[in-house]
C-alpha positions in Angstrom: -31.4 41.3 -36.8 -31.1 39.1 -40.7 -31.7 35.8 -40.4 -31.8 33.4 -42.2 -34.9 31.1 -43.6 -33.4 27.5 -44.1 -34.2 26.3 -47.5 -36.3 22.6 -48.3 -33.6 20.6 -48.5 -32.1 22.2 -45.2 -35.4 21.8 -43.5 -35.6 18.1 -44.9 -31.8 17.6 -43.7 -33.0 18.7 -40.2 -35.9 16.4 -39.5 -33.7 13.4 -40.9 -31.1 14.6 -38.4 -33.7 14.9 -35.5 -35.4 11.1 -36.2 -31.4 9.5 -36.3 -31.2 11.8 -33.1 -34.3 10.5 -31.1 -33.8 6.9 -32.6 -36.3 6.7 -35.4 -33.8 5.8 -38.2 -31.7 3.5 -36.7 -27.9 3.3 -37.9 -28.0 0.6 -40.8 -31.5 1.5 -41.9 -32.5 2.6 -45.2 -34.1 6.0 -46.3 -36.9 6.1 -48.4 -36.0 6.9 -52.4 -35.7 10.6 -53.1 -39.3 10.0 -55.4 -40.7 8.7 -52.5 -39.4 11.8 -50.2 -40.4 13.9 -52.8 -44.2 12.9 -52.4 -44.3 12.5 -49.2 -42.9 16.4 -48.0 -44.2 17.9 -51.9 -41.0 19.0 -52.6 -38.9 18.0 -55.9 -36.8 15.4 -56.6 -33.7 17.8 -56.6 -34.5 19.3 -53.8 -35.1 15.8 -51.8 -31.5 14.4 -53.4 -29.8 18.1 -52.1 -30.9 17.0 -48.5 -29.0 13.8 -49.1 -26.1 14.5 -50.7 -25.9 17.3 -47.9 -25.9 14.5 -44.9 -24.0 12.3 -47.1 -21.3 15.0 -47.2 -21.6 15.4 -43.4 -21.3 11.8 -43.0 -24.9 11.0 -41.7 -25.7 9.5 -44.6 -24.1 6.9 -47.0 -24.9 6.2 -50.7 -24.8 2.5 -51.9 -24.9 2.3 -55.5 -28.6 0.9 -57.2 -29.4 0.8 -53.6 -29.9 4.3 -51.9 -29.2 5.9 -49.1 -28.4 4.9 -45.2 -28.0 5.7 -41.8 -24.5 5.6 -41.6 -23.0 3.3 -39.1 -22.8 5.0 -35.7 -19.2 6.5 -35.8 -16.9 4.8 -33.7 -16.5 8.2 -32.1 -15.6 11.7 -33.0 -12.7 13.2 -32.0 -12.5 15.5 -28.3 -12.5 18.8 -28.7 -9.2 20.4 -28.2 -7.7 21.0 -24.3 -8.8 24.9 -23.5 -4.8 26.6 -23.0 -3.6 27.3 -19.6 -3.4 30.3 -18.1 0.3 32.2 -18.6 2.1 34.3 -15.7 3.4 36.8 -17.1 3.3 38.9 -20.8 5.5 38.4 -23.7 7.5 39.8 -26.0 6.5 38.5 -29.5 8.9 37.3 -32.0 7.1 36.1 -34.8 8.2 37.7 -38.0 10.1 36.0 -39.9 8.0 32.8 -39.3 5.0 34.1 -40.5 7.0 35.7 -43.6 7.8 31.9 -44.2 5.0 30.7 -44.0 2.7 33.2 -45.9 5.6 32.2 -48.7 4.6 28.5 -48.4 1.3 29.4 -48.5 1.1 31.2 -51.2 2.5 28.6 -53.5 -0.3 26.9 -55.5 2.0 23.7 -56.3 1.4 22.5 -52.9 -2.1 21.2 -51.1 -3.4 24.9 -50.0 -4.1 23.3 -45.9 -2.1 26.5 -45.1 -3.6 30.2 -45.8 -7.2 30.9 -43.9 -7.3 32.8 -47.2 -10.9 31.9 -49.3 -10.4 30.2 -52.6 -11.4 32.4 -55.4 -13.2 29.5 -57.3 -15.7 29.7 -54.4 -16.3 33.5 -53.8 -17.4 33.7 -57.3 -16.5 36.9 -57.6 -17.1 37.9 -61.0 -20.7 40.3 -60.8 -18.2 42.7 -58.4 -15.1 42.4 -60.9 -18.0 43.2 -63.9 -18.5 46.5 -61.1 -15.1 47.0 -60.7 -14.6 47.4 -64.9 -17.5 49.2 -65.2 -16.2 51.8 -62.8 -12.9 52.0 -64.3 -14.6 52.1 -68.2 -16.8 54.4 -67.7 -15.7 57.0 -64.6 -12.0 56.3 -64.5 -11.0 59.2 -64.4 -13.1 60.5 -61.9 -11.8 57.4 -59.9 -8.1 58.1 -60.4 -7.8 60.4 -57.3 -7.8 60.2 -53.7 -10.4 60.3 -52.1 -11.6 61.3 -48.3 -9.9 59.7 -45.5 -13.1 58.4 -44.3 -13.4 56.5 -47.6 -15.6 56.7 -50.3 -19.3 57.8 -48.6 -21.4 55.2 -50.6 -19.6 52.1 -49.3 -19.6 53.5 -45.7 -23.6 54.0 -45.9 -23.9 50.4 -46.8 -21.3 49.4 -44.0 -23.9 51.1 -41.8 -26.8 49.8 -43.2 -25.8 46.6 -42.7 -24.2 46.9 -39.1 -28.1 48.0 -37.8 -29.4 44.5 -38.8 -27.3 43.3 -35.5 -28.1 45.9 -33.3 -25.1 48.2 -33.9 -26.8 51.8 -34.6 -24.0 52.9 -37.0 -23.4 56.4 -39.2 -21.4 56.3 -42.2 -19.9 59.1 -40.8 -18.9 56.4 -38.5 -17.0 54.6 -40.5 -13.7 55.3 -42.3 -12.4 52.8 -44.5 -9.1 51.0 -44.6 -6.4 48.6 -46.6 -8.4 45.4 -45.1 -8.7 44.2 -41.8 -5.1 44.9 -40.9 -4.8 48.2 -41.4 -7.5 48.5 -38.8 -6.4 46.7 -36.3 -3.0 48.5 -36.1 -4.6 51.9 -36.8 -6.5 50.4 -33.6 -3.7 49.4 -31.5 -1.0 52.1 -32.4 -4.2 55.0 -30.9 -4.5 53.0 -27.8 -1.0 51.4 -26.3 2.3 52.8 -27.0 5.6 51.0 -27.3 6.0 48.6 -23.7 2.4 48.1 -23.7 0.8 44.5 -22.8 -2.6 43.6 -25.1 -4.7 40.9 -23.9 -5.3 37.8 -26.1 -7.0 34.9 -26.4 -4.4 31.9 -26.8 -4.2 30.8 -29.0 -4.7 33.5 -31.5 -4.7 34.8 -35.3 -0.7 35.2 -36.0 -1.2 38.3 -38.0 -2.4 39.9 -34.4 0.9 38.8 -33.3 2.6 40.3 -35.8 0.8 43.1 -35.8 1.4 43.8 -31.7 5.5 42.7 -32.4 5.8 45.1 -34.8 4.5 48.4 -32.6 6.7 47.3 -29.7 4.1 46.2 -27.5 3.8 43.0 -25.6 1.0 39.9 -25.4 -1.1 38.2 -22.4 -2.3 35.1 -23.5 -5.9 34.5 -22.0 -6.6 31.0 -21.7 -8.8 30.0 -24.1 -12.0 27.2 -24.0 -12.3 25.9 -27.2 -15.9 26.7 -27.9 -16.6 29.2 -25.6 -13.4 31.7 -26.0 -11.6 33.0 -23.2 -12.0 33.2 -19.8 -13.3 36.4 -18.0 -12.6 35.1 -14.6 -8.9 34.9 -16.3 -8.9 38.2 -17.5 -10.5 39.8 -14.0 -7.8 39.0 -12.3 -5.0 40.0 -14.6 -6.8 43.4 -14.9 -6.4 43.2 -11.4 -3.0 43.2 -10.6 -1.5 44.1 -14.0 -1.7 47.3 -16.4 -3.1 46.6 -20.0 -3.6 49.0 -22.6 -6.0 46.8 -24.7 -8.3 43.8 -25.1 -8.0 42.3 -28.7 -9.8 39.4 -29.5 -12.2 38.2 -32.4 -15.9 38.8 -33.0 -16.8 35.6 -33.3 -15.3 32.2 -34.7 -11.9 33.3 -34.0 -8.9 32.1 -35.7 -8.1 29.6 -35.4 -10.3 27.6 -32.6 -13.3 29.1 -33.9 -14.6 29.8 -31.0 -17.4 31.6 -30.1 -18.3 33.7 -26.5 -21.7 33.5 -25.6 -23.7 36.9 -25.5 -23.6 36.8 -21.9 -19.7 36.3 -21.6 -19.2 39.2 -24.2 -21.7 41.4 -22.0 -19.6 40.2 -18.8 -16.4 40.6 -20.0 -17.3 44.3 -21.6 -18.4 44.5 -17.6 -15.2 43.5 -16.9 -13.3 46.0 -19.1 -15.5 48.8 -18.6 -14.6 48.7 -14.7 -11.2 49.1 -15.3 -11.1 51.8 -18.3 -9.3 49.3 -21.0 -10.7 49.4 -24.5 -11.9 46.5 -26.0 -10.3 45.7 -29.6 -12.6 43.6 -32.1 -12.0 41.7 -35.1 -15.1 40.6 -37.3 -14.0 38.9 -40.0 -15.5 35.8 -39.6 -19.3 37.1 -38.6 -21.0 36.8 -42.0 -19.4 33.0 -42.0 -21.8 31.4 -39.3 -23.4 28.6 -40.1 -26.3 28.8 -37.4 -30.2 30.6 -37.9 -28.6 34.4 -36.6 -25.4 36.2 -37.1 -23.4 36.2 -33.8 -23.6 39.8 -32.4 -20.1 41.6 -32.3 -19.5 43.3 -28.8 -19.4 46.9 -30.1 -23.7 45.9 -30.9 -24.2 44.9 -26.7 -24.6 47.1 -23.8 -21.4 48.3 -22.4 -19.6 48.3 -25.6 -19.0 52.1 -25.9 -15.3 51.4 -25.2 -14.9 49.7 -28.5 -13.4 49.9 -31.6 -14.9 47.6 -34.1 -12.7 46.0 -37.5 -13.5 43.8 -39.8 -13.3 43.6 -44.0 -14.7 41.7 -46.9 -11.4 39.9 -47.4 -12.7 36.6 -46.0 -16.4 36.4 -47.4 -16.1 38.4 -50.7 -12.6 39.8 -52.1 -9.7 39.0 -50.4 -7.9 41.0 -53.2 -9.3 43.8 -53.3 -8.1 44.4 -49.5 -11.1 46.6 -48.1 -11.7 46.8 -44.5 -13.0 49.2 -42.2 -13.2 50.7 -38.8 -15.1 52.2 -36.6 -13.4 53.8 -33.2 -15.7 55.5 -31.5 -14.0 57.4 -29.0 -10.6 56.7 -30.3 -11.6 58.4 -34.3 -9.8 61.4 -34.2 -6.9 59.1 -32.8 -7.5 56.5 -35.5 -7.9 59.5 -38.2 -4.2 60.7 -37.6 -2.6 58.0 -38.1 -4.4 56.9 -40.6 -2.9 60.2 -42.5 0.2 59.2 -41.4 0.2 55.7 -43.0 -2.1 56.1 -46.2 -4.1 58.8 -46.6 -6.5 57.2 -48.1 -7.8 54.0 -49.4 -7.9 52.9 -53.0 -11.0 54.4 -54.4 -12.2 52.1 -57.9 -12.4 49.1 -55.1 -14.6 50.8 -53.1 -17.1 51.8 -55.7 -17.3 48.2 -57.0 -18.1 47.1 -53.5 -20.6 49.6 -53.2 -22.0 48.8 -56.0 -22.3 45.2 -54.9 -23.7 45.9 -52.0 -26.4 48.5 -53.6 -27.5 45.5 -55.7 -29.1 43.3 -52.6 -26.5 40.4 -54.2 -24.5 39.8 -50.9 -26.9 38.2 -49.0 -27.6 35.7 -51.5 -23.1 35.6 -51.9 -23.0 34.7 -48.4 -26.2 32.2 -48.0 -23.8 30.1 -50.9 -20.5 29.9 -48.9 -21.5 29.8 -46.2 -23.3 26.4 -47.2 -20.1 25.5 -49.0 -17.6 26.4 -45.9 -19.8 24.1 -43.5 -19.8 21.4 -45.8 -16.0 21.9 -46.5 -15.2 21.8 -42.3 -16.8 18.5 -41.8 -15.1 16.8 -44.7 -11.9 17.7 -43.9 -13.3 16.8 -40.1 -14.1 13.5 -41.6 -11.2 13.3 -43.2 -9.3 13.7 -40.0 -11.3 11.3 -38.2 -10.1 8.6 -40.8 -6.6 9.4 -41.4 -4.6 10.7 -38.2 -3.7 9.1 -34.7 -6.8 8.2 -32.6 -5.8 10.5 -30.2 -6.0 13.6 -32.5 -8.1 16.0 -31.0 -10.2 18.9 -33.5 -12.5 22.0 -33.2 -15.9 22.2 -34.0 -16.6 25.6 -35.1 -20.2 26.9 -35.7 -18.5 29.3 -38.1 -15.7 30.0 -40.3 -13.7 27.8 -42.3 -10.2 26.5 -40.4 -9.9 23.8 -37.5 -7.7 23.5 -34.8 -6.2 20.1 -34.3 -4.1 19.3 -31.0 -2.3 16.1 -30.6 -0.1 14.3 -27.8 2.1 16.9 -26.3 5.6 15.2 -27.5 4.0 15.9 -31.2 6.1 18.3 -33.2 4.0 19.9 -35.9 6.8 21.6 -37.0 9.1 18.4 -38.1 5.2 17.6 -40.0 5.4 21.0 -41.8 8.7 20.1 -43.2 8.3 16.7 -43.7 4.6 17.6 -45.0 6.7 20.5 -48.1 8.5 17.5 -49.4 5.5 16.0 -49.7 3.8 19.2 -51.7 1.4 20.0 -48.4 1.1 23.4 -46.6 -1.0 23.9 -43.4 0.1 26.4 -40.3 2.2 24.3 -37.8 0.4 25.6 -34.2 3.4 27.6 -32.5 2.7 30.7 -34.7 -0.6 31.1 -33.3 0.8 32.0 -29.8 3.5 34.7 -28.6 5.5 32.3 -26.1 5.2 30.0 -29.1 3.2 27.5 -27.4 1.0 24.5 -28.9 3.6 22.7 -30.7 1.4 19.9 -30.7 -1.1 21.1 -33.1 -1.7 22.6 -36.4 -4.6 25.0 -37.9 -6.0 23.5 -40.9 -7.9 25.6 -43.8 -11.4 24.5 -45.6 -11.4 27.8 -48.2 -10.5 26.2 -50.5 -12.4 24.0 -52.9 -13.0 20.4 -52.1 -11.9 17.8 -54.7 -10.0 15.0 -54.7 -6.5 16.4 -54.2 -7.3 18.2 -51.3 -8.8 14.9 -49.9 -5.7 13.5 -50.6 -3.6 16.5 -49.3 -5.1 15.7 -45.8 -4.9 11.9 -45.8 -1.4 11.9 -46.6 -0.7 14.7 -43.9 -2.0 12.5 -41.7 -0.6 9.2 -42.5 2.7 11.8 -42.1 1.4 12.5 -38.3 0.8 9.2 -37.6 4.6 7.9 -39.2 5.9 10.8 -36.6 3.7 9.9 -33.6 5.1 6.3 -34.2 8.8 7.5 -34.1 8.5 9.4 -30.7 8.8 7.5 -27.7 5.5 8.4 -25.2 6.2 10.8 -22.0 4.9 9.7 -18.4 2.9 12.3 -18.4 0.7 11.6 -21.6 
């Protein structure tokens, strides 16, 4: 399994946080100078400064000009976590395509503050080396690659994907991998292979609106499972569902689900797999955020655990490296033949040149270094976004605390209308994702999702603060309910 040995500045930052937690460093206390710390810990001044700056970004330290770094005053209380979603009585017919199309249209508008779409900023991805590999392949072998490839995809890329799967304990052969047009095609292939029109798919709630859109287009129904903001779905609720209703498949995120950022503990993942196995229900898992983890180890996907044999694994490079290349993959296991038949019918094969460029990039070893960089960036972005929310949104706002990915889920009082906020935000040049698009039954109207996938700058900070002020104003105009 791939593990990340902390950099020296990360080790120093962890030490300082530990001293604050155990009371050795009290709020308001001045820390030793950067030069003193560098001498005490035998590190460079730049490394010491990097640790202090990291903790400043997280709100742990405060920098005072001409004075130094101080432990931040005890926060008035971090915002509470969003509520666990409530169980539903029956499956829902999904009708969300119009709302999704409108949201994506606004999210692609570069004049708006980009808090809407969960697509990483190309400025952060710094994919110049990958783009050079693409240009080189086109220049040197353009004629050779201007053709159809195997329906399975480029062999070199499939080999690299299989090698990476081994790091999380998933014994995968290159022949088990089928390259797709992003994870969206992989999920569509998986769902169409295991379910027929009118069937029910069990999903998280809230869940990614792209899942719902695909379910709608395939004529399927969605059963929304109660989901905790950090622990993921309620396995007991899934058990009760499978004992009473026919379910064609369960569709879940592997880790850091969109929009909550929830990740099931490994023991809970195993319990879920055991329940699905008893009822012979396949699991389709989306692992697009798995590589963007902030802890020491990458969470294992379901397919790498005991009981994962009836799992269809889907992922892509769209969230971590190359959204514009649209390269994803699927490992369908027992459903490989059905998936291949649908791949041939839907798109025949995927474009060759992007696959060649990605294979070159992975073979060079550059991907791991790249991942370490964007993990730090996204973690810092989420910390900055959280701090801006705490300082500008209504005091009773609840916000998620993901350990990976780059989105936050906000819950406001039940009377709040995020659709009204959405309309007002657009007028002020800000885009975000209103909560109702993350539910088959159009729940969560009092919630919203914000993305931290873009470079954090004054424009982003100002956009969040203006959005918070707008939310306060809207809430003030709405009378409180007796149930709140």
